[in-house]
Backbone bond lengths (Angstrom), bond angles and torsions (degrees), N, CA, C in turn:
res aa  C-N    CA-C-N  psi(-1)  N-CA   C-N-CA  omega(-1)  CA-C   N-CA-C  phi
1 M - - - 1.463 - - 1.526 109.54 -
2 K 1.324 117.62 134.62 1.451 121.99 178.82 1.521 110.35 -66.57
3 I 1.359 115.46 151.63 1.460 121.00 -176.97 1.525 111.89 -59.10
4 D 1.362 116.66 -44.01 1.458 119.19 -177.95 1.528 111.52 -65.61
5 E 1.345 116.16 -33.54 1.463 119.62 177.45 1.524 110.53 -68.41
6 L 1.354 116.49 -40.45 1.450 120.95 178.96 1.527 111.02 -63.40
7 L 1.338 116.60 -45.23 1.459 120.53 179.93 1.525 111.11 -62.00
8 K 1.340 115.56 -40.97 1.462 119.30 179.23 1.516 110.89 -62.31
9 R 1.340 116.38 -40.59 1.468 120.12 179.71 1.525 110.32 -66.22
10 L 1.345 116.68 -42.15 1.463 120.04 -179.95 1.520 112.03 -64.57
11 E 1.323 117.58 -33.49 1.461 120.94 178.28 1.516 111.39 -63.84
12 N 1.320 116.23 -27.73 1.466 120.38 -177.43 1.524 112.92 -88.75
13 V 1.327 117.11 -3.86 1.457 120.60 178.36 1.522 108.65 -85.40
14 K 1.318 116.05 120.40 1.454 121.04 179.88 1.526 109.55 -100.73
15 I 1.322 115.83 126.16 1.454 120.76 177.66 1.520 108.69 -81.21
16 D 1.316 116.32 130.48 1.456 121.00 179.29 1.525 108.53 -79.83
17 E 1.336 116.53 102.73 1.450 121.32 -176.06 1.528 111.75 -71.11
18 N 1.330 116.50 -16.12 1.457 119.89 -176.21 1.521 112.99 -104.24
19 I 1.321 118.04 18.99 1.459 119.85 -173.63 1.524 111.40 -63.85
20 D 1.336 118.32 -37.47 1.462 120.36 178.77 1.523 110.89 -65.69
21 E 1.319 115.93 -39.66 1.456 120.82 179.25 1.528 110.22 -65.33
22 K 1.325 116.76 -43.15 1.461 120.75 178.48 1.524 110.76 -64.24
23 H 1.328 116.19 -40.82 1.461 120.33 179.32 1.528 110.56 -61.11
24 E 1.311 116.90 -44.31 1.467 120.94 -179.71 1.528 110.77 -62.14
25 I 1.330 116.87 -41.94 1.467 121.52 178.58 1.528 110.14 -63.46
26 A 1.337 115.98 -47.46 1.465 120.53 -177.71 1.531 111.26 -61.39
27 E 1.321 117.44 -44.86 1.461 121.44 179.05 1.527 110.90 -61.16
28 Y 1.306 116.20 -44.71 1.467 120.67 -177.75 1.528 110.88 -64.68
29 L 1.332 116.38 -47.52 1.462 119.80 -179.04 1.522 111.75 -65.19
30 A 1.323 116.79 -38.56 1.461 120.16 179.16 1.524 110.68 -59.91
31 Q 1.310 116.61 -43.47 1.455 120.61 -178.56 1.531 111.55 -69.75
32 I 1.334 116.66 -42.68 1.459 120.63 -177.39 1.531 111.24 -70.54
33 L 1.329 116.74 -50.32 1.461 120.05 -173.64 1.519 113.03 -73.38
34 S 1.311 117.21 -23.81 1.458 120.06 -179.03 1.521 112.63 -72.10
35 V 1.315 117.41 -13.42 1.470 120.12 175.81 1.526 110.86 -112.38
36 D 1.342 116.07 8.71 1.464 121.93 -178.68 1.524 108.93 -100.43
37 G 1.334 117.87 106.18 1.460 121.10 -176.76 1.508 113.83 -62.80
38 S 1.328 118.79 -19.60 1.460 120.64 -177.51 1.517 112.60 -73.58
39 L 1.345 117.69 -6.82 1.465 118.60 -179.29 1.519 111.62 -66.97
40 Y 1.307 118.54 -16.08 1.456 120.10 -176.66 1.522 112.23 -73.41
41 T 1.315 117.86 -8.17 1.456 121.46 170.25 1.512 107.47 -106.41
42 F 1.329 116.21 156.19 1.455 119.55 177.42 1.520 107.26 -63.79
43 R 1.301 118.20 120.05 1.445 120.30 -172.55 1.533 111.10 -143.03
44 S 1.333 115.03 129.03 1.460 120.73 174.18 1.520 108.66 -100.68
45 R 1.300 114.90 147.78 1.450 120.71 178.33 1.529 109.34 -142.18
46 I 1.310 114.84 159.52 1.459 121.14 171.05 1.514 107.80 -117.77
47 M 1.320 116.61 125.92 1.455 120.74 172.13 1.515 108.19 -100.33
48 T 1.309 116.60 127.50 1.461 121.04 -178.88 1.525 110.20 -89.63
49 K 1.313 115.23 173.49 1.463 120.25 -175.74 1.523 112.73 -64.71
50 D 1.340 117.40 -21.24 1.461 120.18 177.26 1.532 111.81 -91.60
51 K 1.335 116.23 13.92 1.465 124.50 175.31 1.530 113.89 70.69
52 K 1.296 117.65 17.63 1.451 119.61 171.89 1.523 108.27 -84.18
53 I 1.328 116.22 141.96 1.462 121.46 -176.73 1.521 109.19 -116.86
54 Y 1.335 115.72 127.10 1.459 121.58 -177.47 1.523 110.18 -122.60
55 D 1.348 116.85 139.29 1.452 117.55 166.75 1.526 106.95 -70.60
56 L 1.317 117.67 163.22 1.463 119.90 -170.70 1.526 113.03 -64.79
57 D 1.319 117.48 -34.61 1.461 119.69 178.55 1.529 110.81 -63.30
58 S 1.319 116.79 -46.05 1.467 120.83 178.73 1.523 110.76 -64.59
59 Y 1.303 115.98 -40.04 1.467 120.52 179.95 1.532 110.47 -62.68
60 K 1.341 116.89 -44.84 1.469 120.36 -179.25 1.523 111.64 -65.52
61 K 1.329 117.16 -36.25 1.465 120.25 177.90 1.524 110.33 -64.69
62 L 1.326 116.85 -40.38 1.460 120.44 178.24 1.523 111.43 -66.69
63 L 1.326 116.52 -36.49 1.463 119.63 176.23 1.523 111.09 -60.99
64 K 1.320 115.69 -46.21 1.457 120.50 -177.13 1.527 112.28 -67.21
65 S 1.340 116.34 -32.71 1.464 119.81 -179.14 1.523 112.86 -84.76
66 G 1.321 116.02 -7.60 1.459 119.99 -178.06 1.513 113.32 82.37
67 G 1.319 116.25 9.03 1.450 119.77 -179.68 1.515 114.16 -76.59
68 I 1.313 115.77 -10.07 1.457 121.12 -179.38 1.522 108.40 -153.07
69 S 1.318 116.87 155.04 1.463 122.24 179.09 1.523 109.70 -112.28
70 P 1.337 117.65 148.59 1.468 119.24 175.64 1.523 113.05 -56.72
71 N 1.333 116.48 -26.01 1.465 120.36 179.34 1.523 112.73 -74.87
72 D 1.343 117.14 -11.71 1.461 120.48 178.08 1.528 112.07 -77.76
73 A 1.325 116.67 -15.82 1.471 120.29 -178.78 1.529 110.38 -64.90
74 Y 1.323 115.76 148.55 1.466 120.36 -175.70 1.527 112.15 -134.57
75 V 1.350 116.90 -48.78 1.455 120.89 -177.58 1.530 109.38 -133.38
76 Y 1.329 116.06 130.39 1.467 121.29 171.68 1.526 105.96 -90.19
77 V 1.317 116.12 121.60 1.460 121.42 -172.25 1.525 110.18 -116.89
78 F 1.325 115.21 135.30 1.460 119.92 174.09 1.519 108.41 -129.56
79 A 1.331 116.90 129.67 1.460 121.64 -178.58 1.517 109.95 -124.57
80 R 1.325 115.71 140.68 1.463 120.13 178.36 1.516 110.33 -160.21
81 D 1.322 115.92 155.31 1.451 119.15 170.61 1.526 108.08 -91.39
82 I 1.312 116.50 150.49 1.461 121.79 -174.83 1.526 109.21 -134.61
83 Y 1.324 115.32 169.00 1.456 120.58 177.65 1.531 112.03 -125.15
84 Y 1.328 117.18 -37.47 1.461 120.62 -173.68 1.525 111.18 -85.69
85 L 1.326 115.07 143.90 1.454 120.89 -176.29 1.526 112.95 -66.06
86 A 1.320 117.68 -31.24 1.464 119.84 178.60 1.522 110.66 -60.87
87 D 1.346 116.94 -37.16 1.467 120.88 177.18 1.526 111.01 -64.44
88 Y 1.316 115.48 -31.73 1.465 121.43 -178.84 1.534 110.90 -74.02
89 Y 1.326 116.04 -43.34 1.457 119.74 -176.07 1.529 113.83 -85.42
90 F 1.335 117.07 -22.99 1.464 121.52 -177.34 1.535 110.42 -133.96
91 P 1.327 118.74 64.89 1.471 120.42 -172.88 1.527 115.17 -56.86
92 F 1.321 118.06 -36.64 1.465 119.91 -176.92 1.526 112.87 -79.79
93 L 1.306 117.11 -8.54 1.459 120.27 -176.98 1.525 112.93 -86.67
94 T 1.315 117.61 -30.41 1.458 120.48 -173.33 1.525 111.45 -69.71
95 P 1.332 117.93 148.07 1.473 121.99 -170.00 1.519 115.12 -53.15
96 V 1.319 117.48 -50.43 1.468 118.65 -178.22 1.522 110.75 -60.64
97 N 1.328 116.51 -43.08 1.454 119.76 -175.74 1.521 112.97 -70.98
98 N 1.348 118.47 -38.76 1.461 117.09 179.63 1.522 111.56 -72.68
99 D 1.333 117.63 -20.07 1.461 119.33 169.58 1.518 109.74 -58.66
100 Y 1.333 115.32 -39.50 1.456 119.70 -176.17 1.518 112.61 -72.95
101 L 1.303 118.38 -20.62 1.463 120.08 170.05 1.530 109.41 -63.69
102 A 1.325 116.35 -43.89 1.462 120.32 177.43 1.521 110.84 -64.02
103 Y 1.330 116.97 -42.09 1.464 120.49 179.55 1.536 110.46 -62.21
104 A 1.332 116.40 -42.20 1.463 120.42 -179.75 1.525 110.77 -64.01
105 Y 1.330 116.03 -41.70 1.462 119.97 -178.74 1.530 111.33 -66.38
106 L 1.327 116.63 -43.19 1.458 120.30 177.40 1.526 110.87 -64.39
107 S 1.330 116.59 -36.54 1.463 120.54 177.32 1.527 110.58 -64.09
108 K 1.319 115.78 -41.51 1.458 119.36 179.17 1.525 111.35 -63.34
109 L 1.321 116.81 -29.94 1.466 120.80 178.41 1.525 112.15 -79.72
110 G 1.334 116.87 -5.32 1.453 120.54 174.49 1.507 116.14 96.83
111 F 1.342 118.16 8.72 1.461 120.99 -179.86 1.519 111.39 -79.14
112 E 1.331 115.34 162.57 1.456 121.25 174.37 1.523 109.33 -139.14
113 V 1.328 115.66 119.07 1.460 122.30 175.70 1.517 105.87 -138.23
114 G 1.327 116.88 99.93 1.454 121.99 -169.66 1.506 114.99 -53.96
115 F 1.331 117.80 -48.12 1.457 120.57 -174.90 1.519 112.24 -64.06
116 H 1.309 116.27 -31.03 1.461 120.23 -175.12 1.523 113.36 -101.38
117 H 1.311 117.86 22.81 1.452 120.24 172.49 1.525 112.94 59.11
118 V 1.306 116.07 35.52 1.458 122.07 177.13 1.517 107.98 -109.09
119 V 1.336 116.82 120.62 1.461 122.16 -177.36 1.527 109.19 -132.62
120 P 1.321 118.88 151.02 1.469 119.78 177.17 1.528 110.25 -63.01
121 A 1.321 116.61 115.57 1.466 121.17 -177.04 1.527 108.24 -151.47
122 T 1.314 115.25 64.82 1.465 120.91 -170.46 1.522 114.03 -67.31
123 G 1.342 117.23 -16.85 1.460 119.36 179.53 1.513 114.18 -83.50
124 L 1.319 117.34 -2.84 1.465 120.53 -177.06 1.527 112.48 -55.43
125 K 1.315 115.15 137.28 1.460 121.00 176.03 1.525 111.63 -120.51
126 Y 1.334 116.23 -34.42 1.458 120.58 -174.65 1.524 111.38 -127.25
127 V 1.328 115.07 157.76 1.458 122.16 168.01 1.529 106.13 -122.89
128 A 1.335 115.81 134.74 1.462 120.86 -177.10 1.521 109.65 -126.72
129 I 1.321 115.41 138.93 1.460 122.05 176.46 1.523 108.17 -116.65
130 Y 1.333 116.15 125.78 1.458 122.51 175.02 1.524 107.15 -110.16
131 V 1.319 117.55 123.99 1.466 120.67 178.28 1.521 109.80 -128.42
132 Y 1.312 114.15 140.06 1.458 122.69 179.36 1.519 107.48 -118.47
133 L 1.327 116.37 120.71 1.458 121.31 -175.98 1.522 110.17 -81.71
134 S 1.326 116.44 110.40 1.462 121.50 -174.09 1.519 112.69 -59.81
135 R 1.333 116.98 -32.02 1.466 119.42 -177.22 1.528 112.10 -79.76
136 N 1.307 117.23 -6.85 1.463 121.24 -179.02 1.527 108.18 -137.88
137 I 1.322 116.58 104.19 1.459 119.42 -173.49 1.525 112.77 -79.23
138 K 1.314 117.33 2.95 1.458 119.98 -173.22 1.528 113.98 -92.22
139 H 1.339 117.81 -23.92 1.454 118.75 -171.82 1.522 113.34 -135.14
140 A 1.325 114.06 147.94 1.461 122.41 170.16 1.527 106.59 -127.96
141 V 1.317 116.51 163.57 1.459 121.47 -179.85 1.522 109.51 -129.16
142 V 1.322 115.26 138.00 1.462 120.91 169.89 1.522 107.48 -120.43
143 E 1.333 116.73 129.03 1.456 120.67 171.07 1.521 108.10 -119.54
144 V 1.328 115.45 135.47 1.463 122.43 -178.10 1.521 108.64 -121.51
145 A 1.337 115.89 129.42 1.462 120.78 179.86 1.524 109.99 -130.47
146 D 1.299 115.57 147.80 1.460 121.17 174.01 1.531 108.47 -71.95
147 I 1.322 117.18 126.47 1.465 120.44 -174.68 1.522 111.20 -61.87
148 D 1.316 117.52 -45.94 1.464 120.23 -177.33 1.527 111.53 -63.77
149 T 1.326 116.20 -41.24 1.469 119.98 179.23 1.525 110.93 -62.93
150 A 1.339 116.22 -49.56 1.466 120.14 -179.23 1.524 111.12 -63.90
151 A 1.324 117.28 -40.42 1.456 121.02 179.92 1.531 111.19 -64.20
152 T 1.319 116.17 -44.22 1.463 120.37 179.79 1.524 111.03 -63.57
153 N 1.335 116.60 -44.78 1.459 120.71 -176.04 1.524 113.64 -73.07
154 T 1.329 117.34 -17.05 1.470 120.95 174.55 1.525 111.47 -101.70
155 N 1.331 116.00 3.93 1.475 122.39 179.05 1.529 113.21 63.47
156 L 1.320 116.29 27.67 1.462 119.76 178.22 1.534 113.02 -58.87
157 P 1.350 119.46 -38.61 1.469 118.61 -179.08 1.523 113.62 -56.10
158 T 1.322 117.66 -32.15 1.470 119.01 -179.54 1.524 111.59 -70.74
159 L 1.341 116.19 -23.98 1.459 119.77 -179.13 1.521 112.80 -79.78
160 I 1.330 116.66 -22.93 1.467 119.29 -177.64 1.532 112.08 -108.30
161 H 1.323 116.56 5.98 1.465 119.67 -176.38 1.534 111.95 -55.30
162 G 1.311 116.79 -39.14 1.465 120.45 -175.69 1.511 114.77 -72.01
163 I 1.348 117.68 -14.68 1.459 119.44 -178.36 1.515 113.08 -105.34
164 L 1.327 117.56 -1.31 1.457 119.75 177.86 1.521 109.70 -63.14
165 G 1.310 115.75 139.51 1.460 119.74 -178.23 1.509 113.15 94.81
166 T 1.335 116.77 -11.23 1.458 120.62 175.78 1.525 108.87 -98.01
167 K 1.322 117.05 159.93 1.457 120.90 -178.57 1.524 112.41 -100.68
168 H 1.321 116.52 -27.91 1.451 119.78 -174.70 1.531 110.17 -131.97
169 I 1.314 115.84 141.55 1.459 121.61 172.40 1.519 107.21 -131.26
170 D 1.317 116.21 156.69 1.466 118.57 -177.00 1.528 111.36 -98.29
171 D 1.329 114.75 174.29 1.460 121.13 -177.75 1.521 112.43 -59.20
172 H 1.324 116.18 -37.42 1.464 120.17 -177.44 1.527 111.57 -63.77
173 K 1.315 116.58 -37.25 1.464 119.90 179.47 1.518 110.44 -67.91
174 V 1.318 117.00 -39.91 1.459 120.46 178.55 1.528 110.20 -63.74
175 K 1.326 116.96 -44.13 1.463 120.93 177.68 1.526 111.05 -59.40
176 D 1.323 115.93 -38.73 1.462 120.40 179.61 1.520 110.84 -66.13
177 I 1.323 117.44 -41.86 1.463 121.87 178.62 1.524 110.20 -61.94
178 V 1.327 115.99 -46.52 1.467 120.99 -179.92 1.528 110.67 -62.96
179 S 1.328 116.86 -42.81 1.465 121.19 -179.48 1.528 110.91 -62.43
180 Q 1.322 116.40 -43.30 1.468 119.86 179.58 1.531 111.07 -66.59
181 L 1.328 116.14 -38.10 1.460 119.51 177.98 1.523 110.50 -61.68
182 R 1.327 116.99 -46.89 1.458 121.02 -179.19 1.526 112.61 -61.60
183 S 1.313 116.66 -29.12 1.469 119.78 -174.83 1.529 113.13 -81.60
184 R 1.314 117.18 -11.29 1.461 119.42 -177.18 1.527 111.23 -73.94
185 K 1.316 114.73 133.02 1.462 121.09 -175.28 1.528 109.49 -88.98
186 L 1.310 114.76 77.73 1.457 121.65 -173.72 1.523 113.64 -93.55
187 F 1.330 116.74 -11.61 1.454 120.53 -171.17 1.523 110.64 -113.77
188 D 1.328 114.22 77.83 1.461 121.55 179.97 1.538 111.36 55.07
189 G 1.321 115.71 42.56 1.462 120.78 178.04 1.514 114.02 92.18
190 Y 1.320 118.24 -2.61 1.463 122.03 178.49 1.531 110.17 -106.48
191 N 1.339 116.60 143.33 1.453 118.54 172.44 1.534 109.25 -83.09
192 F 1.322 117.13 -178.25 1.462 121.05 -176.02 1.534 111.88 -56.66
193 D 1.317 116.54 -50.12 1.466 120.19 -176.12 1.523 111.87 -67.29
194 E 1.340 116.83 -39.85 1.461 120.34 179.08 1.530 111.23 -64.84
195 A 1.330 115.60 -42.87 1.465 119.95 178.74 1.528 110.53 -63.27
196 L 1.313 115.97 -40.35 1.462 119.71 -179.28 1.528 111.46 -64.38
197 R 1.321 117.66 -39.42 1.469 120.14 178.77 1.528 111.01 -62.85
198 I 1.326 116.37 -37.79 1.470 120.04 176.97 1.525 110.10 -64.54
199 L 1.322 116.70 -43.90 1.456 120.95 -179.55 1.524 111.70 -64.73
200 D 1.328 116.56 -40.13 1.470 120.08 177.96 1.526 110.96 -62.27
201 R 1.325 115.98 -41.67 1.466 119.82 179.94 1.526 110.71 -65.73
202 Y 1.324 116.46 -36.30 1.452 120.45 -178.77 1.528 111.71 -73.35
203 Y 1.331 117.33 -49.28 1.463 120.88 -173.54 1.528 113.35 -81.39
204 D 1.312 117.44 -41.40 1.461 119.54 -173.67 1.530 113.54 -98.86
205 D 1.353 116.28 -30.55 1.464 119.09 177.46 1.526 112.06 -96.97
206 H 1.349 115.53 -4.06 1.471 122.00 176.40 1.528 112.78 59.83
207 D 1.331 115.29 40.16 1.465 120.30 177.42 1.528 108.64 -87.68
208 T 1.325 116.15 88.77 1.458 121.09 -174.72 1.525 113.26 -71.04
209 S 1.329 117.36 -10.76 1.469 119.66 177.57 1.527 111.23 -66.85
210 L 1.339 116.82 -13.27 1.461 121.46 -177.86 1.530 112.45 -96.36
211 A 1.318 117.30 12.91 1.468 121.26 -175.36 1.531 111.94 -57.74
212 K 1.320 117.26 -41.69 1.462 120.51 -178.77 1.521 110.70 -65.47
213 E 1.334 116.86 -43.67 1.465 120.70 179.16 1.532 110.86 -63.26
214 V 1.331 116.20 -39.62 1.462 120.50 179.07 1.520 110.65 -62.75
215 E 1.313 116.47 -40.16 1.458 120.17 -179.41 1.531 111.48 -65.87
216 T 1.330 116.93 -41.38 1.469 118.77 179.15 1.530 111.05 -69.84
217 I 1.322 117.36 -34.05 1.468 120.49 175.55 1.526 109.68 -65.83
218 R 1.320 116.19 -41.69 1.466 120.24 178.59 1.534 111.03 -61.17
219 D 1.334 116.44 -43.50 1.464 120.21 179.06 1.527 110.98 -61.19
220 A 1.330 115.94 -43.87 1.465 120.30 179.25 1.529 110.69 -64.83
221 Y 1.318 116.14 -41.99 1.466 121.50 179.41 1.531 110.86 -58.82
222 D 1.317 116.48 -48.41 1.466 120.59 -179.37 1.524 111.55 -65.37
223 R 1.319 115.94 -37.28 1.460 120.12 -179.47 1.534 111.33 -69.76
224 I 1.316 116.94 -38.84 1.467 121.50 -176.22 1.525 112.01 -75.56
225 F 1.334 116.74 -48.56 1.465 119.80 -173.49 1.522 113.18 -94.89
226 R 1.331 116.38 -25.35 1.463 121.75 -177.75 1.526 110.27 45.37
227 P 1.327 117.44 52.48 1.461 120.08 -173.74 1.529 113.03 -78.90
228 Y 1.309 114.92 148.84 1.466 119.83 165.32 1.523 105.98 -92.48
229 R 1.308 116.90 126.09 1.466 121.78 -174.57 1.523 110.58 -113.34
230 L 1.318 115.76 130.45 1.460 121.57 176.40 1.517 109.26 -126.65
231 V 1.331 116.35 124.07 1.465 121.72 173.26 1.516 107.02 -96.78
232 Y 1.334 115.66 123.32 1.465 120.73 -172.49 1.519 109.97 -111.32
233 D 1.327 115.80 126.88 1.454 122.37 179.39 1.524 109.10 -81.58
234 L 1.327 116.71 109.38 1.450 120.41 -176.47 1.525 113.04 -67.44
235 N 1.323 117.09 -18.03 1.463 119.82 178.65 1.527 112.37 -71.29
236 T 1.349 115.94 -16.18 1.458 119.68 -178.26 1.506 112.74 -102.86
237 K 1.334 118.14 3.10 1.468 120.35 -175.07 1.536 111.52 -63.85
């Protein structure tokens, strides 16, 4: 490789200054959620800066009573059990999970939409996905992403531009935002659902002819979400 080409490539490499912070969050959540039986249901949580974790109902009650401030929020957490390998290798790509990226971003902006797990949480910095692979009882995965980075790289700000300055939005608007996000062709020309179908065919149907497409989707995924990934051995919990 020519020197000028190497320098150009190095200029485009961004060092993740928050990798230690993400690692600490991932380790903590892996340990806490791996002994929490409620993770087997779809569950959103807010982790505050003092590392306390609240389900959304408890968090909203504390907000109303003044026991907590929206600025105390730190990480929007979503935990679920999964079956398909694509969900395991690409947690932020699967439909249910990328919905929660939108919910986390709207929460950070201070909105509240009860049905869609959107709560005022202006202090949020990260969104974390915890997944437990049902077919393999030995491992769980936590991925942690910076909300602003993921939102910017998925063009989420353009989808909510029209609602800035308002205090309340309804369920229909949230559904519209999520639908538009899913339709964006961010993964080498594929949208979220199209990319997921390719991954399912590759991992679960063993269609190795899709190896090149999987690699380009993986590159796009890493570039867009820049996640910190931790594989947690449940036998050591």
